[in-house]
VMD Tcl script that draws the C-alpha trace (Angstrom):
set ca {
  {0.00 0.00 0.00}
  {1.23 3.47 -0.84}
  {2.42 5.72 1.92}
  {2.54 9.50 2.18}
  {5.52 11.78 2.81}
  {6.29 15.45 2.59}
  {8.43 16.99 -0.13}
  {11.17 17.65 2.40}
  {11.21 14.03 3.59}
  {11.21 12.83 -0.03}
  {14.19 15.05 -0.91}
  {16.09 13.79 2.12}
  {15.29 10.17 1.21}
  {16.20 10.29 -2.48}
  {19.37 8.29 -1.82}
  {17.35 5.45 -0.30}
  {15.09 3.85 -2.94}
  {13.73 1.39 -0.37}
  {11.80 4.31 1.17}
  {9.77 4.54 -2.03}
  {8.98 0.83 -2.46}
  {5.28 0.25 -2.88}
  {4.82 3.82 -4.06}
  {4.76 7.07 -2.12}
  {2.46 10.06 -2.43}
  {4.51 13.25 -2.03}
  {2.54 16.03 -0.40}
  {2.79 19.79 -0.52}
  {0.90 21.62 2.21}
  {-0.89 18.39 3.03}
  {-2.13 17.82 -0.55}
  {-0.79 14.94 -2.67}
  {1.16 16.41 -5.58}
  {3.28 13.51 -6.89}
  {3.39 9.74 -6.83}
  {6.87 8.20 -6.72}
  {7.80 4.54 -7.13}
  {11.03 2.66 -7.69}
  {12.27 2.08 -11.22}
  {11.98 -1.70 -10.75}
  {8.33 -1.38 -9.75}
  {7.61 0.86 -12.73}
  {9.31 -1.55 -15.13}
  {7.26 -4.44 -13.71}
  {4.09 -2.36 -14.07}
  {4.87 -1.50 -17.70}
  {5.70 -5.14 -18.48}
  {2.36 -6.24 -17.04}
  {0.50 -3.61 -19.07}
  {2.25 -4.76 -22.27}
  {1.45 -8.41 -21.53}
  {-2.22 -7.51 -21.01}
  {-2.24 -5.61 -24.32}
  {-0.77 -8.61 -26.12}
  {-3.29 -10.98 -24.52}
  {-6.15 -8.70 -25.59}
  {-4.78 -8.45 -29.13}
  {-4.46 -12.23 -29.39}
  {-8.01 -12.65 -28.08}
  {-9.31 -10.17 -30.69}
  {-7.49 -12.04 -33.46}
  {-8.96 -15.33 -32.27}
  {-12.47 -13.84 -32.24}
  {-12.00 -12.41 -35.76}
  {-10.77 -15.81 -36.98}
  {-13.74 -17.55 -35.36}
  {-16.13 -15.12 -37.04}
  {-14.45 -15.64 -40.43}
  {-14.79 -19.41 -40.05}
  {-18.46 -19.02 -39.14}
  {-18.90 -16.85 -42.26}
  {-17.17 -19.48 -44.43}
  {-14.27 -17.12 -45.07}
  {-11.65 -19.43 -43.58}
  {-8.78 -20.97 -45.53}
  {-7.22 -24.38 -45.50}
  {-3.59 -24.64 -44.33}
  {-2.57 -25.20 -47.94}
  {-4.33 -22.01 -49.04}
  {-2.58 -20.07 -46.29}
  {0.84 -21.40 -47.30}
  {0.20 -20.56 -50.95}
  {-0.92 -17.05 -50.03}
  {2.23 -16.55 -47.92}
  {4.45 -17.79 -50.77}
  {2.83 -15.37 -53.19}
  {3.26 -12.50 -50.75}
  {7.01 -13.13 -50.49}
  {7.59 -12.75 -54.22}
}
mol new
graphics top color blue
foreach p $ca { graphics top sphere $p radius 0.5 }
foreach p [lrange $ca 0 end-1] q [lrange $ca 1 end] { graphics top cylinder $p $q radius 0.2 }
display resetview
């Protein structure tokens, strides 16, 4: 869970990344102004977001393929290979 600290305390703690683990709201006059987290946490967060985007994209492709098959627009594996060969040349 995120904690809260003043700007002064945050400045003093900049050399200690462990103070910011889990995220910290930095306050100014008692009002949250910034949210700070460690670089490792941010990288993990971005990786998770990218994985979720890829999962959603794959799901969409699967649903499009299913709809094409239902609409008799599908291709046999041989037709796919032939189409790929033609596209390369």
